N, CA, C and O atoms as a DFTB+ gen file, in Angstrom:
572 C
 N C O
     1  1       0.821      -1.040       0.066
     2  2       0.119       0.005      -0.036
     3  2       1.048       1.486      -0.020
     4  3       0.742       2.512      -0.629
     5  1       2.043       1.321       0.696
     6  2       2.808       2.396       0.816
     7  2       3.192       2.744      -0.439
     8  3       3.066       3.873      -0.914
     9  1       3.947       1.211      -1.329
    10  2       4.265       1.716      -2.699
    11  2       3.592       2.140      -3.658
    12  3       4.155       2.747      -4.569
    13  1       2.048       1.882      -3.668
    14  2       0.848       2.626      -4.140
    15  2       0.911       4.025      -3.884
    16  3       0.978       4.843      -4.801
    17  1       0.898       4.280      -2.908
    18  2       0.396       5.752      -2.322
    19  2       1.651       6.449      -2.747
    20  3       1.470       7.629      -3.050
    21  1       2.853       6.017      -2.841
    22  2       4.027       6.501      -3.302
    23  2       4.115       7.088      -4.436
    24  3       4.524       8.213      -4.724
    25  1       3.527       5.887      -5.336
    26  2       3.816       5.949      -7.117
    27  2       2.428       7.121      -7.064
    28  3       2.496       8.161      -7.719
    29  1       1.457       6.861      -6.384
    30  2       0.515       8.407      -6.747
    31  2       1.033       9.427      -6.135
    32  3       0.297      10.410      -6.226
    33  1       2.408       9.694      -5.290
    34  2       2.690      11.212      -5.141
    35  2       2.768      11.263      -3.581
    36  3       3.420      12.198      -3.116
    37  1       2.266      10.502      -2.827
    38  2       2.730      10.672      -1.608
    39  2       3.470      10.721      -0.798
    40  3       3.622       9.516      -0.600
    41  1       4.247      11.311       0.037
    42  2       5.683      11.290       0.456
    43  2       5.883      11.714       2.118
    44  3       6.999      11.910       2.599
    45  1       4.467      11.830       2.994
    46  2       4.561      11.776       4.281
    47  2       3.589      10.832       4.660
    48  3       2.477      10.869       4.132
    49  1       3.960       9.724       5.779
    50  2       3.185       8.556       6.272
    51  2       3.515       8.593       7.671
    52  3       4.623       8.641       8.205
    53  1       2.594       8.570       8.072
    54  2       2.791       8.167       9.695
    55  2       1.773       6.626       9.721
    56  3       0.614       6.554       9.311
    57  1       2.475       5.651      10.236
    58  2       2.197       4.023       9.997
    59  2       2.276       3.497      11.417
    60  3       3.321       3.342      12.049
    61  1       1.058       3.242      11.841
    62  2       1.523       2.401      13.155
    63  2       1.491       0.759      12.965
    64  3       0.844       0.039      12.205
    65  1       2.422       0.499      13.932
    66  2       3.083      -0.757      13.816
    67  2       1.755      -1.376      14.757
    68  3       0.806      -0.668      15.094
    69  1       1.908      -2.979      15.137
    70  2       0.782      -3.386      15.444
    71  2       1.007      -3.768      17.210
    72  3       2.014      -4.243      17.736
    73  1       0.261      -3.543      17.583
    74  2       0.064      -4.162      19.341
    75  2       0.301      -5.883      18.914
    76  3       0.343      -6.400      17.797
    77  1       0.422      -6.461      20.190
    78  2       0.902      -7.928      20.022
    79  2      -0.424      -8.186      19.853
    80  3      -1.255      -7.929      20.725
    81  1      -0.792      -8.861      18.390
    82  2      -1.845      -9.212      18.052
    83  2      -2.566     -10.895      19.145
    84  3      -3.744     -11.244      19.217
    85  1      -1.553     -11.456      19.696
    86  2      -1.703     -12.607      20.351
    87  2      -2.626     -12.149      21.682
    88  3      -3.375     -12.952      22.238
    89  1      -2.511     -11.098      22.013
    90  2      -3.184     -10.592      23.257
    91  2      -4.725      -9.903      23.085
    92  3      -5.379      -9.188      23.844
    93  1      -4.948     -10.342      21.998
    94  2      -6.469      -9.954      21.446
    95  2      -7.340     -10.777      22.060
    96  3      -7.119     -11.985      21.971
    97  1      -8.523     -10.306      22.819
    98  2      -9.366     -11.682      23.524
    99  2      -9.950     -12.075      22.681
   100  3     -10.455     -13.021      23.285
   101  1     -10.368     -12.155      21.632
   102  2     -10.928     -13.164      20.695
   103  2     -10.031     -14.191      20.295
   104  3     -10.539     -15.312      20.270
   105  1      -8.570     -14.093      19.905
   106  2      -7.818     -14.961      19.817
   107  2      -7.517     -15.531      21.326
   108  3      -7.146     -16.705      21.294
   109  1      -7.574     -15.111      22.298
   110  2      -7.067     -15.970      23.815
   111  2      -8.056     -16.619      23.992
   112  3      -7.868     -17.801      24.277
   113  1      -9.508     -16.113      23.898
   114  2     -10.643     -16.766      24.493
   115  2     -11.137     -17.944      23.364
   116  3     -11.301     -19.087      23.790
   117  1     -11.353     -17.683      22.047
   118  2     -11.773     -18.465      20.933
   119  2     -11.164     -19.633      20.837
   120  3     -11.478     -20.783      21.145
   121  1      -9.615     -18.806      20.033
   122  2      -8.632     -20.072      19.389
   123  2      -7.878     -20.687      20.379
   124  3      -7.521     -21.834      20.112
   125  1      -7.444     -20.098      21.761
   126  2      -6.577     -20.758      22.434
   127  2      -5.182     -20.090      22.392
   128  3      -4.776     -19.252      21.587
   129  1      -4.554     -20.637      23.418
   130  2      -2.805     -20.248      23.626
   131  2      -2.066     -20.284      22.784
   132  3      -1.270     -19.355      22.648
   133  1      -2.069     -21.489      21.827
   134  2      -1.203     -21.817      21.129
   135  2      -1.568     -20.856      19.567
   136  3      -0.630     -20.559      18.827
   137  1      -2.818     -20.502      19.267
   138  2      -2.869     -19.897      18.220
   139  2      -2.560     -18.359      18.544
   140  3      -2.048     -17.613      17.708
   141  1      -2.888     -17.988      19.727
   142  2      -2.181     -16.638      20.365
   143  2      -0.758     -16.423      20.248
   144  3      -0.260     -15.498      19.607
   145  1      -0.165     -17.243      20.841
   146  2       1.546     -17.484      20.698
   147  2       1.603     -17.387      19.115
   148  3       2.358     -16.477      18.776
   149  1       1.174     -17.887      18.318
   150  2       1.681     -17.405      16.914
   151  2       1.427     -16.626      16.295
   152  3       2.074     -16.578      15.248
   153  1       0.285     -15.461      16.533
   154  2      -0.459     -14.229      16.253
   155  2       0.883     -13.444      17.239
   156  3       1.683     -12.810      16.552
   157  1       1.072     -13.456      18.323
   158  2       2.148     -12.738      18.984
   159  2       3.423     -12.957      18.034
   160  3       4.237     -12.039      17.929
   161  1       3.609     -14.185      17.328
   162  2       5.255     -14.446      16.705
   163  2       4.892     -13.577      15.476
   164  3       5.753     -12.726      15.252
   165  1       3.791     -13.567      14.579
   166  2       3.342     -12.908      13.471
   167  2       3.743     -11.441      13.846
   168  3       4.514     -10.836      13.101
   169  1       3.166     -10.755      15.159
   170  2       3.201      -9.613      15.277
   171  2       4.825      -9.187      15.119
   172  3       5.146      -8.180      14.488
   173  1       5.548      -9.837      15.593
   174  2       7.014      -9.669      15.716
   175  2       7.552      -9.322      14.317
   176  3       8.060      -8.238      14.030
   177  1       7.383     -10.380      13.462
   178  2       7.690     -10.394      12.385
   179  2       6.915      -8.673      11.106
   180  3       7.509      -7.821      10.445
   181  1       5.598      -8.916      11.329
   182  2       5.359      -7.518      10.846
   183  2       5.756      -6.681      11.328
   184  3       6.438      -6.141      10.456
   185  1       5.834      -6.054      12.297
   186  2       6.654      -5.041      12.980
   187  2       8.243      -4.894      12.725
   188  3       8.851      -3.823      12.733
   189  1       8.733      -6.015      12.527
   190  2      10.157      -6.043      12.109
   191  2      10.129      -5.698      10.413
   192  3      11.069      -5.162       9.826
   193  1       9.397      -5.941      10.045
   194  2       9.275      -5.495       8.256
   195  2       8.940      -4.144       8.174
   196  3       9.777      -3.451       7.595
   197  1       8.092      -3.664       8.532
   198  2       7.758      -2.200       8.905
   199  2       8.802      -1.378       9.145
   200  3       8.717      -0.286       8.584
   201  1      10.096      -1.632      10.037
   202  2      10.916      -0.995      10.197
   203  2      11.924      -0.860       9.492
   204  3      12.899      -0.171       9.791
   205  1      11.731      -1.744       8.115
   206  2      12.497      -1.397       7.038
   207  2      11.988      -0.729       5.911
   208  3      12.696      -0.486       4.933
   209  1      10.693      -0.389       5.998
   210  2      10.053       1.018       5.008
   211  2      10.757       1.902       4.515
   212  3      10.934       1.912       3.297
   213  1      11.334       2.863       5.339
   214  2      12.096       4.008       5.382
   215  2      13.126       3.736       4.289
   216  3      12.923       4.275       3.201
   217  1      14.064       3.068       4.420
   218  2      14.990       2.697       3.887
   219  2      14.398       1.893       1.995
   220  3      15.206       1.587       1.119
   221  1      13.276       1.788       1.907
   222  2      12.753       1.003       0.916
   223  2      12.456       2.413      -0.061
   224  3      12.707       2.350      -1.264
   225  1      12.000       3.459       0.443
   226  2      11.215       4.853       0.077
   227  2      12.562       6.258       0.754
   228  3      12.382       7.314       1.361
   229  1      13.414       5.788       0.421
   230  2      14.234       7.117       0.729
   231  2      13.666       8.637       0.371
   232  3      13.829       9.578       1.147
   233  1      13.119       8.734      -0.644
   234  2      12.659      10.007      -0.727
   235  2      11.102      10.570      -0.323
   236  3      10.411      11.497      -0.745
   237  1      10.900       9.434       0.804
   238  2       9.783       9.715       1.770
   239  2       9.783       9.831       3.141
   240  3      10.562       9.030       3.657
   241  1       9.212      10.515       3.900
   242  2       9.365      10.655       4.785
   243  2       7.972       9.709       5.763
   244  3       6.768       9.878       5.956
   245  1       9.048       8.673       6.176
   246  2       7.943       7.681       6.648
   247  2       8.285       7.520       8.279
   248  3       9.487       7.428       8.531
   249  1       7.370       7.475       9.404
   250  2       7.483       7.616      10.384
   251  2       6.581       6.347      11.116
   252  3       5.360       6.301      10.970
   253  1       7.281       5.392      11.867
   254  2       6.411       3.995      12.307
   255  2       6.044       3.971      13.913
   256  3       6.692       3.631      14.903
   257  1       4.970       4.388      13.760
   258  2       4.307       4.802      15.208
   259  2       4.194       3.524      16.178
   260  3       3.754       2.500      15.654
   261  1       4.496       3.486      17.343
   262  2       5.137       2.665      17.902
   263  2       4.000       2.166      18.920
   264  3       3.969       2.423      20.123
   265  1       3.148       1.463      18.257
   266  2       1.398       1.069      18.953
   267  2       1.993      -0.093      20.129
   268  3       1.725      -0.072      21.330
   269  1       2.897      -1.128      19.396
   270  2       3.056      -2.027      20.357
   271  2       3.887      -1.799      21.760
   272  3       3.942      -2.609      22.685
   273  1       4.469      -0.613      21.709
   274  2       5.179      -0.527      23.031
   275  2       4.433       0.428      23.713
   276  3       4.765       0.545      24.893
   277  1       3.338       1.297      23.258
   278  2       2.564       2.067      24.380
   279  2       1.640       0.927      24.763
   280  3       1.195       0.980      25.909
   281  1       1.254      -0.156      23.956
   282  2       0.120      -0.982      24.454
   283  2       0.843      -1.806      25.783
   284  3       0.351      -2.069      26.880
   285  1       2.040      -2.066      25.307
   286  2       2.826      -2.955      26.718
   287  2       2.973      -1.959      27.648
   288  3       2.864      -2.252      28.838
   289  1       3.191      -0.882      27.327
   290  2       3.300       0.180      28.637
   291  2       1.957       0.349      29.293
   292  3       2.099       0.630      30.483
   293  1       0.991       0.288      29.001
   294  2      -0.604       0.194      29.087
   295  2      -1.107      -0.981      29.803
   296  3      -1.959      -1.066      30.688
   297  1      -0.352      -1.912      29.192
   298  2      -0.719      -3.326      30.098
   299  2      -0.006      -3.355      31.311
   300  3      -0.488      -3.695      32.392
   301  1       1.489      -2.885      31.053
   302  2       2.131      -2.997      32.801
   303  2       1.472      -2.066      33.885
   304  3       1.290      -2.431      35.046
   305  1       1.176      -0.983      33.455
   306  2       0.628       0.069      33.914
   307  2      -0.716       0.482      33.611
   308  3      -0.781       1.528      32.965
   309  1      -1.719      -0.025      33.889
   310  2      -2.954       0.354      33.346
   311  2      -3.838       1.432      34.290
   312  3      -4.716       2.165      33.834
   313  1      -3.454       1.380      35.596
   314  2      -4.431       2.304      36.425
   315  2      -3.733       3.728      35.801
   316  3      -4.438       4.728      35.666
   317  1      -2.225       3.738      35.416
   318  2      -1.946       4.829      35.111
   319  2      -2.693       5.837      33.864
   320  3      -2.783       7.047      33.656
   321  1      -3.076       4.795      33.311
   322  2      -3.800       5.260      31.924
   323  2      -5.343       5.398      31.991
   324  3      -6.067       5.805      31.082
   325  1      -5.811       4.885      33.530
   326  2      -7.332       4.873      33.555
   327  2      -8.070       3.751      33.336
   328  3      -9.297       3.826      33.395
   329  1      -7.435       2.555      33.052
   330  2      -8.004       1.522      32.815
   331  2      -8.109       0.469      33.914
   332  3      -7.058       0.471      34.555
   333  1      -8.944      -0.395      34.356
   334  2      -8.989      -1.704      34.873
   335  2      -8.650      -2.868      34.635
   336  3      -8.242      -3.728      35.416
   337  1      -8.891      -2.930      33.051
   338  2      -8.892      -4.083      32.601
   339  2      -8.432      -4.077      31.304
   340  3      -9.223      -3.683      30.447
   341  1      -7.001      -4.530      30.863
   342  2      -6.639      -4.410      29.480
   343  2      -6.650      -5.732      28.807
   344  3      -6.006      -5.755      27.758
   345  1      -7.257      -6.893      29.178
   346  2      -7.270      -8.164      28.743
   347  2      -8.706      -8.473      28.382
   348  3      -8.905      -8.993      27.284
   349  1      -9.438      -8.288      28.951
   350  2     -10.701      -8.598      28.542
   351  2     -11.809      -7.921      27.502
   352  3     -11.498      -6.749      27.291
   353  1     -12.693      -8.216      26.982
   354  2     -13.702      -7.711      26.342
   355  2     -14.950      -7.053      27.179
   356  3     -15.657      -7.688      27.961
   357  1     -15.080      -5.728      26.883
   358  2     -16.187      -5.195      27.936
   359  2     -17.195      -5.710      26.836
   360  3     -18.132      -5.033      27.260
   361  1     -17.547      -6.136      26.144
   362  2     -18.972      -6.418      25.328
   363  2     -18.320      -7.718      25.032
   364  3     -17.183      -7.713      24.560
   365  1     -19.213      -9.315      25.372
   366  2     -18.820     -10.182      25.389
   367  2     -19.767     -11.230      24.302
   368  3     -20.110     -12.379      24.579
   369  1     -20.067     -10.502      23.029
   370  2     -21.089     -10.977      21.994
   371  2     -20.729     -12.564      21.899
   372  3     -19.556     -12.796      22.191
   373  1     -21.207     -13.256      21.683
   374  2     -21.462     -14.397      21.208
   375  2     -20.959     -15.704      22.584
   376  3     -20.738     -16.912      22.498
   377  1     -20.942     -14.955      23.500
   378  2     -20.766     -15.790      25.106
   379  2     -22.291     -15.595      25.765
   380  3     -23.231     -16.387      25.698
   381  1     -22.236     -14.245      26.444
   382  2     -23.130     -13.917      27.299
   383  2     -24.069     -12.687      26.910
   384  3     -25.199     -12.617      27.392
   385  1     -23.469     -11.484      25.819
   386  2     -24.085     -10.934      25.346
   387  2     -24.017      -9.789      26.519
   388  3     -24.913      -9.024      26.876
   389  1     -22.655      -9.910      27.014
   390  2     -22.920      -8.868      28.563
   391  2     -21.996      -7.751      28.199
   392  3     -20.943      -8.037      27.631
   393  1     -22.299      -6.450      28.481
   394  2     -21.594      -5.255      28.134
   395  2     -21.416      -4.881      29.666
   396  3     -22.362      -4.867      30.454
   397  1     -20.014      -4.559      30.031
   398  2     -19.358      -3.571      31.049
   399  2     -20.105      -2.781      31.397
   400  3     -20.826      -2.337      30.505
   401  1     -20.352      -2.105      33.107
   402  2     -20.678      -1.061      32.860
   403  2     -19.985       0.068      32.864
   404  3     -20.601       1.134      32.895
   405  1     -18.952       0.051      32.843
   406  2     -18.195       1.180      32.305
   407  2     -16.911       0.426      31.430
   408  3     -16.064      -0.412      31.739
   409  1     -17.236       1.188      30.167
   410  2     -16.601       0.952      28.962
   411  2     -15.034       1.630      29.339
   412  3     -14.020       0.948      29.192
   413  1     -15.000       2.549      29.662
   414  2     -13.472       3.172      29.684
   415  2     -13.190       2.860      30.661
   416  3     -12.225       3.486      31.099
   417  1     -13.629       2.051      31.365
   418  2     -12.296       1.258      32.255
   419  2     -11.589      -0.138      31.558
   420  3     -10.854      -0.965      32.097
   421  1     -12.098      -0.080      30.145
   422  2     -11.365      -1.336      29.488
   423  2     -10.597      -0.866      28.188
   424  3     -10.913       0.172      27.606
   425  1      -9.650      -1.625      27.801
   426  2      -9.050      -1.273      26.580
   427  2      -9.843      -1.982      25.518
   428  3     -10.086      -1.269      24.544
   429  1     -10.341      -3.306      25.463
   430  2     -11.075      -3.525      24.187
   431  2     -12.686      -3.893      24.778
   432  3     -13.251      -4.489      25.695
   433  1     -12.996      -3.005      23.437
   434  2     -14.619      -3.167      23.711
   435  2     -15.156      -4.503      23.162
   436  3     -16.247      -4.846      23.618
   437  1     -14.787      -5.016      22.590
   438  2     -15.146      -6.435      22.239
   439  2     -14.188      -7.174      21.935
   440  3     -13.137      -6.784      22.444
   441  1     -14.074      -8.305      21.166
   442  2     -13.243      -9.558      21.019
   443  2     -11.978      -8.745      20.562
   444  3     -10.913      -9.267      20.891
   445  1     -11.890      -7.479      19.817
   446  2     -10.662      -7.131      18.826
   447  2     -10.492      -5.617      19.106
   448  3      -9.402      -5.104      19.362
   449  1     -11.830      -4.857      19.024
   450  2     -11.457      -3.868      18.803
   451  2     -11.363      -2.643      20.273
   452  3     -11.942      -2.839      21.342
   453  1     -10.522      -1.455      19.965
   454  2     -10.472      -0.879      21.473
   455  2     -11.480       0.245      21.593
   456  3     -12.134       0.781      20.699
   457  1     -11.460       0.526      23.115
   458  2     -12.553       1.199      23.339
   459  2     -12.723       2.898      22.621
   460  3     -12.033       3.336      21.700
   461  1     -13.613       3.492      23.204
   462  2     -13.534       4.882      23.031
   463  2     -11.982       5.510      23.795
   464  3     -11.148       6.124      23.130
   465  1     -11.881       5.328      24.707
   466  2     -10.706       5.573      25.805
   467  2      -9.606       5.242      24.983
   468  3      -8.711       6.059      24.763
   469  1      -9.610       4.137      24.530
   470  2      -8.327       3.468      23.995
   471  2      -7.830       4.147      23.086
   472  3      -6.686       4.591      22.988
   473  1      -9.167       4.279      22.038
   474  2      -8.671       5.190      20.561
   475  2      -8.453       6.632      21.062
   476  3      -8.075       7.285      20.090
   477  1      -8.514       7.264      21.953
   478  2      -8.282       8.458      22.140
   479  2      -6.964       8.419      22.607
   480  3      -6.171       9.309      22.301
   481  1      -6.721       7.677      23.165
   482  2      -4.862       7.350      23.635
   483  2      -4.011       7.043      22.652
   484  3      -2.859       7.473      22.591
   485  1      -4.609       6.180      21.722
   486  2      -3.785       6.089      20.210
   487  2      -3.887       7.261      19.658
   488  3      -2.883       7.743      19.134
   489  1      -5.026       7.921      19.656
   490  2      -4.881       9.445      18.613
   491  2      -3.828      10.341      18.923
   492  3      -3.149      10.923      18.077
   493  1      -3.678      10.461      20.416
   494  2      -2.606      11.143      20.935
   495  2      -1.253      10.949      21.060
   496  3      -0.425      11.812      21.350
   497  1      -0.960       9.223      20.720
   498  2       0.250       8.854      20.177
   499  2       0.288       9.265      18.962
   500  3       1.227      10.049      18.828
   501  1      -0.185       9.135      18.186
   502  2      -0.223       9.538      16.499
   503  2       0.122      11.223      16.494
   504  3       1.165      11.698      16.044
   505  1      -0.925      11.958      17.059
   506  2      -0.618      13.231      17.186
   507  2       0.805      14.078      17.553
   508  3       1.370      15.060      17.071
   509  1       1.103      13.022      18.829
   510  2       2.856      13.473      19.235
   511  2       3.575      12.967      18.110
   512  3       4.413      13.730      17.631
   513  1       3.396      11.608      17.474
   514  2       4.437      11.227      16.579
   515  2       4.458      12.243      15.193
   516  3       5.484      12.328      14.518
   517  1       3.186      13.019      14.838
   518  2       3.260      13.998      13.776
   519  2       4.141      14.920      14.101
   520  3       5.188      15.187      13.512
   521  1       3.687      15.418      15.079
   522  2       4.201      16.908      16.035
   523  2       6.315      16.372      15.978
   524  3       7.174      17.157      15.577
   525  1       6.508      15.451      16.301
   526  2       8.144      14.850      16.209
   527  2       8.583      15.003      15.173
   528  3       9.611      15.583      14.826
   529  1       7.575      14.318      14.424
   530  2       8.419      14.407      12.949
   531  2       8.474      15.607      12.062
   532  3       9.264      15.525      11.122
   533  1       7.749      16.758      12.194
   534  2       7.422      17.574      11.751
   535  2       6.509      18.223      10.706
   536  3       6.455      19.384      10.301
   537  1       5.656      16.893      10.321
   538  2       4.758      16.599       9.633
   539  2       3.548      17.851       9.823
   540  3       2.876      18.306       8.897
   541  1       3.458      18.318      11.431
   542  2       2.528      19.317      11.638
   543  2       3.286      19.992      12.697
   544  3       4.171      19.510      13.404
   545  1       2.761      21.292      12.700
   546  2       3.187      22.116      14.075
   547  2       1.845      22.449      15.249
   548  3       0.627      22.449      15.068
   549  1       2.579      22.690      16.350
   550  2       1.215      23.000      17.062
   551  2       0.573      23.659      16.961
   552  3      -0.456      23.583      17.632
   553  1       0.774      24.727      16.052
   554  2      -0.295      25.820      15.822
   555  2      -1.314      25.342      14.530
   556  3      -2.216      26.119      14.218
   557  1      -1.207      24.464      14.022
   558  2      -2.028      23.390      12.998
   559  2      -3.269      23.017      14.201
   560  3      -4.431      23.274      13.886
   561  1      -2.998      22.434      15.520
   562  2      -3.647      21.712      16.232
   563  2      -4.538      22.881      16.749
   564  3      -5.617      22.333      16.976
   565  1      -4.643      24.049      17.020
   566  2      -5.156      25.237      17.515
   567  2      -6.127      26.013      16.786
   568  3      -5.747      26.655      15.807
   569  1      -7.428      26.034      17.172
   570  2      -8.193      26.786      15.909
   571  2      -9.085      28.233      16.347
   572  3      -9.691      28.870      15.485
């Protein structure tokens, strides 16, 4: 995809790497630990390949946003980020259709997707990365 966008003239990219996909509640709950371990291994390989993108497109500005490291930090210190649960799904569709009482306390809304609070934290990471790269300036964030 980066190659196609580059051919079309894009030169600035912010690309998030993957969090440990083996930690997705759906994989752990439905597929089991063995499959989750394979997904964790795939995540490492994918993220390593992403690190090589800047060298493949020297005329472009490519920044890899380290979602993996951020989510590891959140898992290690959930309360510092306002979470009480970073491993389970708030909404357990296909099991008991229960929705947790406070989704903001969870990282995962369902078996694979982050909650609104988690998305806000990810968006903050992306804004910081854009600022660090010089792709945007602080004045562009204030209107």
